[in-house]
PDB file of N, CA, C and O in Angstrom:
ATOM      1  N   UNK A   1      63.990  -1.202  70.481  1.00  0.00           N
ATOM      2  CA  UNK A   1      63.279  -0.747  71.671  1.00  0.00           C
ATOM      3  C   UNK A   1      61.774  -0.700  71.464  1.00  0.00           C
ATOM      4  O   UNK A   1      61.010  -0.881  72.412  1.00  0.00           O
ATOM      5  N   UNK A   2      61.338  -0.457  70.222  1.00  0.00           N
ATOM      6  CA  UNK A   2      59.902  -0.433  69.949  1.00  0.00           C
ATOM      7  C   UNK A   2      59.266  -1.789  70.163  1.00  0.00           C
ATOM      8  O   UNK A   2      58.136  -1.883  70.644  1.00  0.00           O
ATOM      9  N   UNK A   3      59.999  -2.858  69.800  1.00  0.00           N
ATOM     10  CA  UNK A   3      59.493  -4.215  69.996  1.00  0.00           C
ATOM     11  C   UNK A   3      59.361  -4.559  71.469  1.00  0.00           C
ATOM     12  O   UNK A   3      58.415  -5.229  71.883  1.00  0.00           O
ATOM     13  N   UNK A   4      60.328  -4.090  72.260  1.00  0.00           N
ATOM     14  CA  UNK A   4      60.276  -4.345  73.709  1.00  0.00           C
ATOM     15  C   UNK A   4      59.085  -3.636  74.343  1.00  0.00           C
ATOM     16  O   UNK A   4      58.440  -4.177  75.241  1.00  0.00           O
ATOM     17  N   UNK A   5      58.796  -2.424  73.873  1.00  0.00           N
ATOM     18  CA  UNK A   5      57.653  -1.683  74.413  1.00  0.00           C
ATOM     19  C   UNK A   5      56.345  -2.375  74.049  1.00  0.00           C
ATOM     20  O   UNK A   5      55.419  -2.415  74.859  1.00  0.00           O
ATOM     21  N   UNK A   6      56.263  -2.921  72.834  1.00  0.00           N
ATOM     22  CA  UNK A   6      55.054  -3.647  72.435  1.00  0.00           C
ATOM     23  C   UNK A   6      54.855  -4.884  73.300  1.00  0.00           C
ATOM     24  O   UNK A   6      53.730  -5.204  73.683  1.00  0.00           O
ATOM     25  N   UNK A   7      55.941  -5.576  73.608  1.00  0.00           N
ATOM     26  CA  UNK A   7      55.854  -6.758  74.464  1.00  0.00           C
ATOM     27  C   UNK A   7      55.386  -6.363  75.861  1.00  0.00           C
ATOM     28  O   UNK A   7      54.529  -7.025  76.447  1.00  0.00           O
ATOM     29  N   UNK A   8      55.947  -5.289  76.384  1.00  0.00           N
ATOM     30  CA  UNK A   8      55.555  -4.819  77.720  1.00  0.00           C
ATOM     31  C   UNK A   8      54.091  -4.408  77.719  1.00  0.00           C
ATOM     32  O   UNK A   8      53.360  -4.732  78.655  1.00  0.00           O
ATOM     33  N   UNK A   9      53.651  -3.699  76.685  1.00  0.00           N
ATOM     34  CA  UNK A   9      52.245  -3.293  76.584  1.00  0.00           C
ATOM     35  C   UNK A   9      51.334  -4.514  76.511  1.00  0.00           C
ATOM     36  O   UNK A   9      50.277  -4.544  77.141  1.00  0.00           O
ATOM     37  N   UNK A  10      51.743  -5.513  75.749  1.00  0.00           N
ATOM     38  CA  UNK A  10      50.943  -6.736  75.616  1.00  0.00           C
ATOM     39  C   UNK A  10      50.833  -7.461  76.950  1.00  0.00           C
ATOM     40  O   UNK A  10      49.750  -7.894  77.345  1.00  0.00           O
ATOM     41  N   UNK A  11      51.963  -7.591  77.640  1.00  0.00           N
ATOM     42  CA  UNK A  11      51.964  -8.257  78.948  1.00  0.00           C
ATOM     43  C   UNK A  11      51.066  -7.497  79.927  1.00  0.00           C
ATOM     44  O   UNK A  11      50.298  -8.111  80.668  1.00  0.00           O
ATOM     45  N   UNK A  12      51.158  -6.190  79.932  1.00  0.00           N
ATOM     46  CA  UNK A  12      50.324  -5.382  80.833  1.00  0.00           C
ATOM     47  C   UNK A  12      48.838  -5.522  80.480  1.00  0.00           C
ATOM     48  O   UNK A  12      47.991  -5.598  81.370  1.00  0.00           O
ATOM     49  N   UNK A  13      48.528  -5.556  79.185  1.00  0.00           N
ATOM     50  CA  UNK A  13      47.133  -5.723  78.766  1.00  0.00           C
ATOM     51  C   UNK A  13      46.599  -7.075  79.222  1.00  0.00           C
ATOM     52  O   UNK A  13      45.473  -7.166  79.711  1.00  0.00           O
ATOM     53  N   UNK A  14      47.412  -8.138  79.062  1.00  0.00           N
ATOM     54  CA  UNK A  14      46.985  -9.466  79.503  1.00  0.00           C
ATOM     55  C   UNK A  14      46.830  -9.512  81.016  1.00  0.00           C
ATOM     56  O   UNK A  14      45.896 -10.129  81.528  1.00  0.00           O
ATOM     57  N   UNK A  15      47.733  -8.869  81.727  1.00  0.00           N
ATOM     58  CA  UNK A  15      47.649  -8.811  83.192  1.00  0.00           C
ATOM     59  C   UNK A  15      46.337  -8.153  83.610  1.00  0.00           C
ATOM     60  O   UNK A  15      45.643  -8.651  84.496  1.00  0.00           O
ATOM     61  N   UNK A  16      46.001  -7.035  82.971  1.00  0.00           N
ATOM     62  CA  UNK A  16      44.769  -6.329  83.299  1.00  0.00           C
ATOM     63  C   UNK A  16      43.534  -7.137  82.918  1.00  0.00           C
ATOM     64  O   UNK A  16      42.526  -7.095  83.624  1.00  0.00           O
ATOM     65  N   UNK A  17      43.601  -7.875  81.805  1.00  0.00           N
ATOM     66  CA  UNK A  17      42.471  -8.721  81.412  1.00  0.00           C
ATOM     67  C   UNK A  17      42.228  -9.827  82.437  1.00  0.00           C
ATOM     68  O   UNK A  17      41.082 -10.121  82.778  1.00  0.00           O
ATOM     69  N   UNK A  18      43.307 -10.437  82.925  1.00  0.00           N
ATOM     70  CA  UNK A  18      43.192 -11.551  83.853  1.00  0.00           C
ATOM     71  C   UNK A  18      42.823 -11.119  85.265  1.00  0.00           C
ATOM     72  O   UNK A  18      42.209 -11.876  86.016  1.00  0.00           O
ATOM     73  N   UNK A  19      43.198  -9.914  85.615  1.00  0.00           N
ATOM     74  CA  UNK A  19      42.972  -9.412  86.968  1.00  0.00           C
ATOM     75  C   UNK A  19      41.478  -9.404  87.282  1.00  0.00           C
ATOM     76  O   UNK A  19      40.693  -8.774  86.574  1.00  0.00           O
ATOM     77  N   UNK A  20      41.097 -10.093  88.326  1.00  0.00           N
ATOM     78  CA  UNK A  20      39.713 -10.082  88.763  1.00  0.00           C
ATOM     79  C   UNK A  20      38.797 -11.042  88.029  1.00  0.00           C
ATOM     80  O   UNK A  20      37.619 -11.146  88.370  1.00  0.00           O
ATOM     81  N   UNK A  21      39.310 -11.748  87.030  1.00  0.00           N
ATOM     82  CA  UNK A  21      38.470 -12.713  86.305  1.00  0.00           C
ATOM     83  C   UNK A  21      38.378 -14.011  87.090  1.00  0.00           C
ATOM     84  O   UNK A  21      39.328 -14.396  87.771  1.00  0.00           O
ATOM     85  N   UNK A  22      37.240 -14.687  86.999  1.00  0.00           N
ATOM     86  CA  UNK A  22      37.169 -16.025  87.585  1.00  0.00           C
ATOM     87  C   UNK A  22      38.077 -16.968  86.801  1.00  0.00           C
ATOM     88  O   UNK A  22      38.510 -16.644  85.695  1.00  0.00           O
ATOM     89  N   UNK A  23      38.359 -18.117  87.367  1.00  0.00           N
ATOM     90  CA  UNK A  23      39.298 -19.069  86.756  1.00  0.00           C
ATOM     91  C   UNK A  23      38.908 -19.433  85.329  1.00  0.00           C
ATOM     92  O   UNK A  23      39.777 -19.548  84.465  1.00  0.00           O
ATOM     93  N   UNK A  24      37.616 -19.617  85.070  1.00  0.00           N
ATOM     94  CA  UNK A  24      37.221 -19.998  83.709  1.00  0.00           C
ATOM     95  C   UNK A  24      37.455 -18.854  82.722  1.00  0.00           C
ATOM     96  O   UNK A  24      37.735 -19.104  81.550  1.00  0.00           O
ATOM     97  N   UNK A  25      37.348 -17.628  83.167  1.00  0.00           N
ATOM     98  CA  UNK A  25      37.652 -16.485  82.312  1.00  0.00           C
ATOM     99  C   UNK A  25      39.131 -16.389  82.010  1.00  0.00           C
ATOM    100  O   UNK A  25      39.526 -16.060  80.892  1.00  0.00           O
ATOM    101  N   UNK A  26      39.959 -16.679  83.020  1.00  0.00           N
ATOM    102  CA  UNK A  26      41.408 -16.668  82.813  1.00  0.00           C
ATOM    103  C   UNK A  26      41.818 -17.767  81.838  1.00  0.00           C
ATOM    104  O   UNK A  26      42.749 -17.586  81.053  1.00  0.00           O
ATOM    105  N   UNK A  27      41.127 -18.904  81.885  1.00  0.00           N
ATOM    106  CA  UNK A  27      41.436 -20.000  80.956  1.00  0.00           C
ATOM    107  C   UNK A  27      41.126 -19.586  79.519  1.00  0.00           C
ATOM    108  O   UNK A  27      41.881 -19.917  78.604  1.00  0.00           O
ATOM    109  N   UNK A  28      40.029 -18.871  79.315  1.00  0.00           N
ATOM    110  CA  UNK A  28      39.670 -18.420  77.968  1.00  0.00           C
ATOM    111  C   UNK A  28      40.748 -17.475  77.443  1.00  0.00           C
ATOM    112  O   UNK A  28      41.167 -17.590  76.291  1.00  0.00           O
ATOM    113  N   UNK A  29      41.198 -16.543  78.280  1.00  0.00           N
ATOM    114  CA  UNK A  29      42.256 -15.616  77.876  1.00  0.00           C
ATOM    115  C   UNK A  29      43.539 -16.381  77.561  1.00  0.00           C
ATOM    116  O   UNK A  29      44.189 -16.103  76.554  1.00  0.00           O
ATOM    117  N   UNK A  30      43.913 -17.345  78.413  1.00  0.00           N
ATOM    118  CA  UNK A  30      45.131 -18.133  78.211  1.00  0.00           C
ATOM    119  C   UNK A  30      45.059 -18.879  76.885  1.00  0.00           C
ATOM    120  O   UNK A  30      46.014 -18.870  76.108  1.00  0.00           O
ATOM    121  N   UNK A  31      43.925 -19.522  76.630  1.00  0.00           N
ATOM    122  CA  UNK A  31      43.782 -20.282  75.390  1.00  0.00           C
ATOM    123  C   UNK A  31      43.802 -19.357  74.170  1.00  0.00           C
ATOM    124  O   UNK A  31      44.342 -19.724  73.127  1.00  0.00           O
ATOM    125  N   UNK A  32      43.221 -18.169  74.294  1.00  0.00           N
ATOM    126  CA  UNK A  32      43.266 -17.207  73.204  1.00  0.00           C
ATOM    127  C   UNK A  32      44.693 -16.765  72.900  1.00  0.00           C
ATOM    128  O   UNK A  32      45.078 -16.622  71.740  1.00  0.00           O
ATOM    129  N   UNK A  33      45.470 -16.551  73.955  1.00  0.00           N
ATOM    130  CA  UNK A  33      46.878 -16.185  73.779  1.00  0.00           C
ATOM    131  C   UNK A  33      47.633 -17.332  73.121  1.00  0.00           C
ATOM    132  O   UNK A  33      48.490 -17.101  72.268  1.00  0.00           O
ATOM    133  N   UNK A  34      47.322 -18.567  73.510  1.00  0.00           N
ATOM    134  CA  UNK A  34      47.969 -19.732  72.890  1.00  0.00           C
ATOM    135  C   UNK A  34      47.686 -19.776  71.392  1.00  0.00           C
ATOM    136  O   UNK A  34      48.583 -20.065  70.600  1.00  0.00           O
ATOM    137  N   UNK A  35      46.442 -19.492  70.998  1.00  0.00           N
ATOM    138  CA  UNK A  35      46.082 -19.473  69.574  1.00  0.00           C
ATOM    139  C   UNK A  35      46.934 -18.429  68.852  1.00  0.00           C
ATOM    140  O   UNK A  35      47.533 -18.715  67.815  1.00  0.00           O
ATOM    141  N   UNK A  36      46.983 -17.227  69.406  1.00  0.00           N
ATOM    142  CA  UNK A  36      47.746 -16.155  68.764  1.00  0.00           C
ATOM    143  C   UNK A  36      49.231 -16.479  68.695  1.00  0.00           C
ATOM    144  O   UNK A  36      49.883 -16.190  67.691  1.00  0.00           O
ATOM    145  N   UNK A  37      49.767 -17.074  69.748  1.00  0.00           N
ATOM    146  CA  UNK A  37      51.191 -17.406  69.785  1.00  0.00           C
ATOM    147  C   UNK A  37      51.539 -18.436  68.721  1.00  0.00           C
ATOM    148  O   UNK A  37      52.484 -18.247  67.954  1.00  0.00           O
ATOM    149  N   UNK A  38      50.777 -19.528  68.673  1.00  0.00           N
ATOM    150  CA  UNK A  38      51.054 -20.581  67.688  1.00  0.00           C
ATOM    151  C   UNK A  38      50.859 -20.043  66.275  1.00  0.00           C
ATOM    152  O   UNK A  38      51.655 -20.337  65.382  1.00  0.00           O
ATOM    153  N   UNK A  39      49.817 -19.265  66.070  1.00  0.00           N
ATOM    154  CA  UNK A  39      49.550 -18.707  64.748  1.00  0.00           C
ATOM    155  C   UNK A  39      50.681 -17.780  64.312  1.00  0.00           C
ATOM    156  O   UNK A  39      51.164 -17.880  63.184  1.00  0.00           O
ATOM    157  N   UNK A  40      51.106 -16.880  65.197  1.00  0.00           N
ATOM    158  CA  UNK A  40      52.150 -15.926  64.805  1.00  0.00           C
ATOM    159  C   UNK A  40      53.481 -16.623  64.545  1.00  0.00           C
ATOM    160  O   UNK A  40      54.220 -16.228  63.644  1.00  0.00           O
ATOM    161  N   UNK A  41      53.794 -17.658  65.328  1.00  0.00           N
ATOM    162  CA  UNK A  41      55.027 -18.414  65.078  1.00  0.00           C
ATOM    163  C   UNK A  41      54.945 -19.152  63.743  1.00  0.00           C
ATOM    164  O   UNK A  41      55.937 -19.268  63.023  1.00  0.00           O
ATOM    165  N   UNK A  42      53.760 -19.644  63.429  1.00  0.00           N
ATOM    166  CA  UNK A  42      53.575 -20.434  62.208  1.00  0.00           C
ATOM    167  C   UNK A  42      53.676 -19.608  60.935  1.00  0.00           C
ATOM    168  O   UNK A  42      54.158 -20.103  59.916  1.00  0.00           O
ATOM    169  N   UNK A  43      53.232 -18.365  60.977  1.00  0.00           N
ATOM    170  CA  UNK A  43      53.218 -17.567  59.743  1.00  0.00           C
ATOM    171  C   UNK A  43      54.455 -16.681  59.589  1.00  0.00           C
ATOM    172  O   UNK A  43      54.541 -15.901  58.641  1.00  0.00           O
ATOM    173  N   UNK A  44      55.402 -16.795  60.505  1.00  0.00           N
ATOM    174  CA  UNK A  44      56.612 -15.962  60.414  1.00  0.00           C
ATOM    175  C   UNK A  44      57.337 -16.119  59.088  1.00  0.00           C
ATOM    176  O   UNK A  44      57.850 -15.145  58.539  1.00  0.00           O
ATOM    177  N   UNK A  45      57.382 -17.333  58.576  1.00  0.00           N
ATOM    178  CA  UNK A  45      58.092 -17.560  57.314  1.00  0.00           C
ATOM    179  C   UNK A  45      57.190 -17.393  56.089  1.00  0.00           C
ATOM    180  O   UNK A  45      57.617 -17.638  54.961  1.00  0.00           O
ATOM    181  N   UNK A  46      55.937 -16.975  56.316  1.00  0.00           N
ATOM    182  CA  UNK A  46      55.022 -16.751  55.201  1.00  0.00           C
ATOM    183  C   UNK A  46      54.308 -17.993  54.715  1.00  0.00           C
ATOM    184  O   UNK A  46      53.514 -17.927  53.777  1.00  0.00           O
ATOM    185  N   UNK A  47      54.582 -19.128  55.344  1.00  0.00           N
ATOM    186  CA  UNK A  47      53.938 -20.380  54.967  1.00  0.00           C
ATOM    187  C   UNK A  47      53.481 -21.111  56.221  1.00  0.00           C
ATOM    188  O   UNK A  47      54.018 -20.903  57.309  1.00  0.00           O
ATOM    189  N   UNK A  48      52.490 -21.964  56.053  1.00  0.00           N
ATOM    190  CA  UNK A  48      52.027 -22.791  57.160  1.00  0.00           C
ATOM    191  C   UNK A  48      52.120 -24.242  56.715  1.00  0.00           C
ATOM    192  O   UNK A  48      51.513 -24.636  55.719  1.00  0.00           O
ATOM    193  N   UNK A  49      52.881 -25.033  57.459  1.00  0.00           N
ATOM    194  CA  UNK A  49      53.011 -26.459  57.142  1.00  0.00           C
ATOM    195  C   UNK A  49      51.792 -27.208  57.671  1.00  0.00           C
ATOM    196  O   UNK A  49      50.985 -26.656  58.420  1.00  0.00           O
ATOM    197  N   UNK A  50      51.671 -28.457  57.276  1.00  0.00           N
ATOM    198  CA  UNK A  50      50.562 -29.291  57.753  1.00  0.00           C
ATOM    199  C   UNK A  50      50.632 -29.454  59.272  1.00  0.00           C
ATOM    200  O   UNK A  50      49.601 -29.450  59.946  1.00  0.00           O
ATOM    201  N   UNK A  51      51.836 -29.597  59.807  1.00  0.00           N
ATOM    202  CA  UNK A  51      52.000 -29.739  61.261  1.00  0.00           C
ATOM    203  C   UNK A  51      51.582 -28.452  61.967  1.00  0.00           C
ATOM    204  O   UNK A  51      50.890 -28.492  62.984  1.00  0.00           O
ATOM    205  N   UNK A  52      52.004 -27.313  61.425  1.00  0.00           N
ATOM    206  CA  UNK A  52      51.626 -26.028  62.022  1.00  0.00           C
ATOM    207  C   UNK A  52      50.116 -25.819  61.948  1.00  0.00           C
ATOM    208  O   UNK A  52      49.505 -25.312  62.889  1.00  0.00           O
ATOM    209  N   UNK A  53      49.523 -26.211  60.829  1.00  0.00           N
ATOM    210  CA  UNK A  53      48.072 -26.095  60.676  1.00  0.00           C
ATOM    211  C   UNK A  53      47.367 -26.930  61.740  1.00  0.00           C
ATOM    212  O   UNK A  53      46.399 -26.477  62.352  1.00  0.00           O
ATOM    213  N   UNK A  54      47.852 -28.143  61.957  1.00  0.00           N
ATOM    214  CA  UNK A  54      47.260 -29.017  62.980  1.00  0.00           C
ATOM    215  C   UNK A  54      47.399 -28.403  64.366  1.00  0.00           C
ATOM    216  O   UNK A  54      46.477 -28.490  65.177  1.00  0.00           O
ATOM    217  N   UNK A  55      48.540 -27.784  64.646  1.00  0.00           N
ATOM    218  CA  UNK A  55      48.740 -27.133  65.948  1.00  0.00           C
ATOM    219  C   UNK A  55      47.779 -25.964  66.136  1.00  0.00           C
ATOM    220  O   UNK A  55      47.208 -25.781  67.211  1.00  0.00           O
ATOM    221  N   UNK A  56      47.609 -25.176  65.079  1.00  0.00           N
ATOM    222  CA  UNK A  56      46.682 -24.038  65.153  1.00  0.00           C
ATOM    223  C   UNK A  56      45.264 -24.522  65.384  1.00  0.00           C
ATOM    224  O   UNK A  56      44.554 -23.985  66.234  1.00  0.00           O
ATOM    225  N   UNK A  57      44.847 -25.528  64.640  1.00  0.00           N
ATOM    226  CA  UNK A  57      43.492 -26.083  64.794  1.00  0.00           C
ATOM    227  C   UNK A  57      43.295 -26.608  66.213  1.00  0.00           C
ATOM    228  O   UNK A  57      42.244 -26.386  66.814  1.00  0.00           O
ATOM    229  N   UNK A  58      44.292 -27.300  66.753  1.00  0.00           N
ATOM    230  CA  UNK A  58      44.209 -27.819  68.120  1.00  0.00           C
ATOM    231  C   UNK A  58      44.049 -26.686  69.125  1.00  0.00           C
ATOM    232  O   UNK A  58      43.236 -26.782  70.044  1.00  0.00           O
ATOM    233  N   UNK A  59      44.815 -25.619  68.957  1.00  0.00           N
ATOM    234  CA  UNK A  59      44.718 -24.480  69.879  1.00  0.00           C
ATOM    235  C   UNK A  59      43.357 -23.801  69.769  1.00  0.00           C
ATOM    236  O   UNK A  59      42.788 -23.382  70.776  1.00  0.00           O
ATOM    237  N   UNK A  60      42.835 -23.691  68.550  1.00  0.00           N
ATOM    238  CA  UNK A  60      41.505 -23.091  68.367  1.00  0.00           C
ATOM    239  C   UNK A  60      40.442 -23.950  69.052  1.00  0.00           C
ATOM    240  O   UNK A  60      39.517 -23.421  69.669  1.00  0.00           O
ATOM    241  N   UNK A  61      40.570 -25.271  68.944  1.00  0.00           N
ATOM    242  CA  UNK A  61      39.618 -26.171  69.621  1.00  0.00           C
ATOM    243  C   UNK A  61      39.675 -25.988  71.131  1.00  0.00           C
ATOM    244  O   UNK A  61      38.637 -25.939  71.792  1.00  0.00           O
ATOM    245  N   UNK A  62      40.886 -25.889  71.682  1.00  0.00           N
ATOM    246  CA  UNK A  62      41.030 -25.696  73.127  1.00  0.00           C
ATOM    247  C   UNK A  62      40.418 -24.366  73.562  1.00  0.00           C
ATOM    248  O   UNK A  62      39.764 -24.284  74.601  1.00  0.00           O
ATOM    249  N   UNK A  63      40.638 -23.326  72.755  1.00  0.00           N
ATOM    250  CA  UNK A  63      40.043 -22.020  73.050  1.00  0.00           C
ATOM    251  C   UNK A  63      38.522 -22.112  73.006  1.00  0.00           C
ATOM    252  O   UNK A  63      37.833 -21.631  73.905  1.00  0.00           O
ATOM    253  N   UNK A  64      38.011 -22.733  71.953  1.00  0.00           N
ATOM    254  CA  UNK A  64      36.573 -22.869  71.783  1.00  0.00           C
ATOM    255  C   UNK A  64      35.946 -23.640  72.942  1.00  0.00           C
ATOM    256  O   UNK A  64      34.931 -23.218  73.496  1.00  0.00           O
ATOM    257  N   UNK A  65      36.549 -24.764  73.304  1.00  0.00           N
ATOM    258  CA  UNK A  65      36.023 -25.565  74.423  1.00  0.00           C
ATOM    259  C   UNK A  65      36.022 -24.765  75.714  1.00  0.00           C
ATOM    260  O   UNK A  65      35.069 -24.837  76.490  1.00  0.00           O
ATOM    261  N   UNK A  66      37.070 -24.013  75.947  1.00  0.00           N
ATOM    262  CA  UNK A  66      37.195 -23.199  77.144  1.00  0.00           C
ATOM    263  C   UNK A  66      36.115 -22.114  77.180  1.00  0.00           C
ATOM    264  O   UNK A  66      35.479 -21.891  78.210  1.00  0.00           O
ATOM    265  N   UNK A  67      35.918 -21.447  76.046  1.00  0.00           N
ATOM    266  CA  UNK A  67      34.916 -20.382  75.958  1.00  0.00           C
ATOM    267  C   UNK A  67      33.505 -20.933  76.132  1.00  0.00           C
ATOM    268  O   UNK A  67      32.684 -20.339  76.831  1.00  0.00           O
ATOM    269  N   UNK A  68      33.226 -22.066  75.500  1.00  0.00           N
ATOM    270  CA  UNK A  68      31.894 -22.673  75.621  1.00  0.00           C
ATOM    271  C   UNK A  68      31.635 -23.089  77.061  1.00  0.00           C
ATOM    272  O   UNK A  68      30.545 -22.858  77.584  1.00  0.00           O
ATOM    273  N   UNK A  69      32.617 -23.696  77.706  1.00  0.00           N
ATOM    274  CA  UNK A  69      32.462 -24.115  79.103  1.00  0.00           C
ATOM    275  C   UNK A  69      32.162 -22.911  79.987  1.00  0.00           C
ATOM    276  O   UNK A  69      31.281 -22.973  80.845  1.00  0.00           O
ATOM    277  N   UNK A  70      32.895 -21.811  79.779  1.00  0.00           N
ATOM    278  CA  UNK A  70      32.665 -20.611  80.576  1.00  0.00           C
ATOM    279  C   UNK A  70      31.245 -20.086  80.364  1.00  0.00           C
ATOM    280  O   UNK A  70      30.560 -19.728  81.322  1.00  0.00           O
ATOM    281  N   UNK A  71      30.807 -20.041  79.102  1.00  0.00           N
ATOM    282  CA  UNK A  71      29.472 -19.530  78.813  1.00  0.00           C
ATOM    283  C   UNK A  71      28.378 -20.415  79.396  1.00  0.00           C
ATOM    284  O   UNK A  71      27.344 -19.918  79.841  1.00  0.00           O
ATOM    285  N   UNK A  72      28.606 -21.727  79.392  1.00  0.00           N
ATOM    286  CA  UNK A  72      27.619 -22.636  79.955  1.00  0.00           C
ATOM    287  C   UNK A  72      27.499 -22.491  81.469  1.00  0.00           C
ATOM    288  O   UNK A  72      26.457 -22.807  82.044  1.00  0.00           O
ATOM    289  N   UNK A  73      28.558 -22.016  82.113  1.00  0.00           N
ATOM    290  CA  UNK A  73      28.551 -21.861  83.568  1.00  0.00           C
ATOM    291  C   UNK A  73      27.952 -20.533  84.023  1.00  0.00           C
ATOM    292  O   UNK A  73      27.745 -20.321  85.218  1.00  0.00           O
ATOM    293  N   UNK A  74      27.674 -19.641  83.077  1.00  0.00           N
ATOM    294  CA  UNK A  74      27.109 -18.332  83.422  1.00  0.00           C
ATOM    295  C   UNK A  74      25.626 -18.488  83.724  1.00  0.00           C
ATOM    296  O   UNK A  74      24.887 -19.110  82.960  1.00  0.00           O
ATOM    297  N   UNK A  75      25.205 -17.924  84.832  1.00  0.00           N
ATOM    298  CA  UNK A  75      23.794 -17.917  85.185  1.00  0.00           C
ATOM    299  C   UNK A  75      23.213 -16.576  84.767  1.00  0.00           C
ATOM    300  O   UNK A  75      23.688 -15.521  85.189  1.00  0.00           O
ATOM    301  N   UNK A  76      22.194 -16.627  83.944  1.00  0.00           N
ATOM    302  CA  UNK A  76      21.550 -15.401  83.480  1.00  0.00           C
ATOM    303  C   UNK A  76      20.305 -15.181  84.331  1.00  0.00           C
ATOM    304  O   UNK A  76      19.395 -16.010  84.331  1.00  0.00           O
ATOM    305  N   UNK A  77      20.265 -14.063  85.056  1.00  0.00           N
ATOM    306  CA  UNK A  77      19.093 -13.811  85.903  1.00  0.00           C
ATOM    307  C   UNK A  77      17.848 -13.536  85.056  1.00  0.00           C
ATOM    308  O   UNK A  77      17.924 -12.975  83.963  1.00  0.00           O
ATOM    309  N   UNK A  78      16.723 -13.944  85.589  1.00  0.00           N
ATOM    310  CA  UNK A  78      15.471 -13.663  84.884  1.00  0.00           C
ATOM    311  C   UNK A  78      15.158 -12.188  85.051  1.00  0.00           C
ATOM    312  O   UNK A  78      15.341 -11.612  86.124  1.00  0.00           O
ATOM    313  N   UNK A  79      14.688 -11.594  83.982  1.00  0.00           N
ATOM    314  CA  UNK A  79      14.367 -10.177  84.013  1.00  0.00           C
ATOM    315  C   UNK A  79      12.863  -9.978  83.996  1.00  0.00           C
ATOM    316  O   UNK A  79      12.133 -10.706  83.322  1.00  0.00           O
ATOM    317  N   UNK A  80      12.414  -8.995  84.738  1.00  0.00           N
ATOM    318  CA  UNK A  80      11.019  -8.599  84.701  1.00  0.00           C
ATOM    319  C   UNK A  80      10.888  -7.570  83.584  1.00  0.00           C
ATOM    320  O   UNK A  80      11.671  -6.623  83.518  1.00  0.00           O
ATOM    321  N   UNK A  81       9.904  -7.750  82.707  1.00  0.00           N
ATOM    322  CA  UNK A  81       9.741  -6.746  81.638  1.00  0.00           C
ATOM    323  C   UNK A  81       9.574  -5.358  82.227  1.00  0.00           C
ATOM    324  O   UNK A  81       8.882  -5.178  83.229  1.00  0.00           O
ATOM    325  N   UNK A  82      10.212  -4.375  81.601  1.00  0.00           N
ATOM    326  CA  UNK A  82      10.132  -3.007  82.096  1.00  0.00           C
ATOM    327  C   UNK A  82       8.712  -2.481  81.966  1.00  0.00           C
ATOM    328  O   UNK A  82       8.014  -2.746  80.987  1.00  0.00           O
ATOM    329  N   UNK A  83       8.308  -1.731  82.975  1.00  0.00           N
ATOM    330  CA  UNK A  83       6.974  -1.124  82.949  1.00  0.00           C
ATOM    331  C   UNK A  83       5.899  -2.028  83.504  1.00  0.00           C
ATOM    332  O   UNK A  83       4.765  -1.589  83.698  1.00  0.00           O
ATOM    333  N   UNK A  84       6.228  -3.284  83.766  1.00  0.00           N
ATOM    334  CA  UNK A  84       5.235  -4.216  84.303  1.00  0.00           C
ATOM    335  C   UNK A  84       5.445  -4.323  85.807  1.00  0.00           C
ATOM    336  O   UNK A  84       6.572  -4.447  86.286  1.00  0.00           O
ATOM    337  N   UNK A  85       4.375  -4.275  86.516  1.00  0.00           N
ATOM    338  CA  UNK A  85       4.434  -4.439  87.964  1.00  0.00           C
ATOM    339  C   UNK A  85       3.784  -5.743  88.326  1.00  0.00           C
ATOM    340  O   UNK A  85       2.885  -6.223  87.636  1.00  0.00           O
ATOM    341  N   UNK A  86       4.238  -6.302  89.399  1.00  0.00           N
ATOM    342  CA  UNK A  86       3.615  -7.525  89.870  1.00  0.00           C
ATOM    343  C   UNK A  86       2.231  -7.174  90.420  1.00  0.00           C
ATOM    344  O   UNK A  86       2.101  -6.566  91.483  1.00  0.00           O
ATOM    345  N   UNK A  87       1.218  -7.567  89.680  1.00  0.00           N
ATOM    346  CA  UNK A  87      -0.166  -7.263  90.070  1.00  0.00           C
ATOM    347  C   UNK A  87      -0.804  -8.540  90.573  1.00  0.00           C
ATOM    348  O   UNK A  87      -0.793  -9.572  89.902  1.00  0.00           O
ATOM    349  N   UNK A  88      -1.362  -8.446  91.771  1.00  0.00           N
ATOM    350  CA  UNK A  88      -2.037  -9.622  92.332  1.00  0.00           C
ATOM    351  C   UNK A  88      -3.437  -9.707  91.766  1.00  0.00           C
ATOM    352  O   UNK A  88      -4.142  -8.700  91.698  1.00  0.00           O
ATOM    353  N   UNK A  89      -3.853 -10.908  91.356  1.00  0.00           N
ATOM    354  CA  UNK A  89      -5.210 -11.058  90.787  1.00  0.00           C
ATOM    355  C   UNK A  89      -6.283 -10.934  91.823  1.00  0.00           C
ATOM    356  O   UNK A  89      -7.467 -11.036  91.501  1.00  0.00           O
TER     357      UNK A  89
END
């Protein structure tokens, strides 16, 4: 029963993370979950085969590409330095 509760907690946490995120944010979360899933399946037996290593690397690349794309799409507003007022010459 403890394992079932952990799964439910994980699903609820992922649901809350995805809720309200733009599509690119949801993709980053999805790819991150894919990395964790492949990694945890791969290390269950205490060893990682070459095929499993390749799968993990592929998932990390997909996560990385997704995260970079999301960050590149973010518009950072220009900030006015604090304490400075727009003074007309």
